[in-house]
Backbone bond lengths (Angstrom), bond angles and torsions (degrees), N, CA, C in turn:
res aa  C-N    CA-C-N  psi(-1)  N-CA   C-N-CA  omega(-1)  CA-C   N-CA-C  phi
1 X - - - 1.457 - - 1.536 106.71 -
2 X 1.301 114.91 146.41 1.456 120.17 -179.30 1.536 108.26 -110.16
3 X 1.363 117.21 124.28 1.450 121.41 179.43 1.534 108.76 -130.10
4 X 1.309 115.21 157.10 1.468 122.22 177.47 1.512 109.41 -98.10
5 X 1.311 117.24 112.71 1.487 122.26 -177.50 1.524 108.25 -112.42
6 X 1.322 115.69 114.52 1.467 122.41 -179.17 1.549 110.99 46.03
7 X 1.326 113.37 46.13 1.465 121.28 174.80 1.514 116.83 81.53
8 X 1.329 117.76 5.02 1.487 122.67 179.73 1.526 109.14 -120.41
9 X 1.309 115.95 126.94 1.485 119.75 177.61 1.533 108.89 -70.99
10 X 1.351 114.52 135.57 1.449 121.62 179.31 1.509 110.76 -137.95
11 X 1.343 115.51 147.60 1.452 119.10 172.50 1.519 108.44 -92.68
12 X 1.327 116.65 139.37 1.455 120.30 178.51 1.515 110.48 -141.08
13 X 1.310 116.19 143.24 1.466 121.12 174.72 1.505 111.29 -93.37
14 X 1.345 117.32 -4.30 1.479 121.73 -177.40 1.517 110.25 -86.37
15 X 1.326 115.74 147.27 1.428 121.58 -178.21 1.554 111.46 -105.91
16 X 1.333 117.39 -16.03 1.449 123.03 -178.64 1.517 110.55 -113.16
17 X 1.340 115.56 148.57 1.465 121.12 179.53 1.505 112.59 -57.24
18 X 1.302 118.01 -42.79 1.463 121.68 -179.84 1.511 112.35 -57.50
19 X 1.325 115.23 -43.24 1.480 119.50 179.32 1.539 112.32 -67.82
20 X 1.296 115.63 -38.16 1.474 119.56 176.31 1.531 109.61 -61.30
21 X 1.324 117.50 -44.99 1.453 120.44 178.01 1.500 113.01 -58.35
22 X 1.315 117.37 -38.39 1.442 122.45 176.53 1.534 110.34 -65.15
23 X 1.326 117.14 -44.03 1.490 122.00 176.60 1.503 111.23 -55.90
24 X 1.329 116.19 -38.40 1.473 123.55 -176.45 1.519 113.84 -82.10
25 X 1.322 116.64 -3.95 1.457 120.57 179.33 1.495 115.86 86.84
26 X 1.359 117.42 20.09 1.461 121.40 179.73 1.502 110.51 -100.87
27 X 1.308 119.89 23.20 1.463 122.52 -173.69 1.524 113.53 -50.08
28 X 1.317 117.96 -53.96 1.460 122.74 -175.90 1.517 112.50 -105.92
29 X 1.301 118.42 6.46 1.441 122.11 -178.13 1.557 113.31 -76.26
30 X 1.299 115.30 146.00 1.463 121.05 174.36 1.521 106.81 -89.73
31 X 1.358 115.54 105.36 1.454 121.09 -178.40 1.510 111.57 -137.34
32 X 1.311 115.06 160.68 1.488 120.21 170.44 1.481 107.01 -103.44
33 X 1.297 117.39 149.95 1.483 120.73 -179.21 1.546 111.91 -132.56
34 X 1.307 113.16 152.37 1.479 119.61 173.83 1.516 106.69 -143.94
35 X 1.338 114.96 147.28 1.443 121.26 174.93 1.539 106.89 -125.71
36 X 1.313 114.21 123.63 1.472 121.31 -176.95 1.512 111.78 51.12
37 X 1.334 115.40 41.11 1.463 121.58 175.03 1.504 115.88 84.72
38 X 1.324 118.01 -2.50 1.477 122.97 -177.42 1.536 109.83 -105.58
39 X 1.316 116.46 126.84 1.454 122.56 178.60 1.538 109.29 -56.93
40 X 1.366 116.86 140.23 1.457 120.88 177.03 1.548 105.80 -125.15
41 X 1.303 117.07 117.09 1.459 122.28 -178.51 1.545 110.56 -68.82
42 X 1.319 114.68 153.63 1.435 121.02 -178.60 1.542 112.86 -54.84
43 X 1.311 116.96 -41.20 1.443 121.88 -175.35 1.541 115.56 -69.24
44 X 1.317 116.40 -14.95 1.466 118.38 -178.65 1.522 114.12 -113.24
45 X 1.333 116.39 1.81 1.493 120.02 -178.90 1.530 112.86 -59.16
46 X 1.342 116.15 -38.44 1.461 119.12 -176.47 1.523 111.23 -66.63
47 X 1.326 116.97 -22.42 1.459 121.91 -176.28 1.563 111.97 -107.81
48 X 1.295 116.84 1.14 1.467 121.18 -178.67 1.537 109.59 -83.93
49 X 1.320 116.48 108.23 1.476 120.43 -177.97 1.500 110.26 -78.94
50 X 1.319 114.49 143.76 1.478 120.56 176.65 1.519 109.13 -114.79
51 X 1.337 113.55 153.41 1.439 121.62 179.91 1.524 109.22 -122.38
52 X 1.326 116.57 159.19 1.430 122.17 178.79 1.554 109.00 -55.42
53 X 1.327 116.11 129.22 1.481 120.03 178.26 1.536 114.46 92.50
54 X 1.347 117.61 -3.16 1.460 119.08 179.61 1.531 110.07 -65.74
55 X 1.381 114.29 151.60 1.420 122.72 177.03 1.533 109.68 -102.13
56 X 1.296 118.68 120.60 1.445 122.95 -178.87 1.527 109.08 -115.00
57 X 1.320 116.56 129.88 1.465 121.21 176.41 1.511 107.88 -116.12
58 X 1.346 115.49 132.88 1.488 122.29 178.41 1.498 105.92 -122.31
59 X 1.326 118.03 119.50 1.441 122.54 -178.27 1.483 111.65 -123.24
60 X 1.370 115.88 130.57 1.442 120.76 179.00 1.547 108.55 -100.34
61 X 1.288 117.89 143.03 1.475 119.09 178.94 1.525 109.34 -68.56
62 X 1.335 114.65 149.86 1.449 121.13 -179.39 1.532 108.79 -117.74
63 X 1.322 114.77 142.97 1.461 118.34 175.20 1.496 109.27 -95.00
64 X 1.284 115.06 152.31 1.453 118.42 179.67 1.502 109.38 169.42
65 X 1.273 114.69 -175.65 1.473 115.97 179.25 1.450 114.24 -171.12
């Protein structure tokens, strides 16, 4: 399946958002996620199905002040 992750097209064999995050190396990272512009909470990522052409955003918190 082909999905757009943070503006870059990627091929993935995973069907769920949680599995895609693992493929991308975000397994233990604290991040926020969205699929097609809709926020996806941490607890439902493993059950969030993706389709070919979906847009996935992965955002890491930044420190600053």
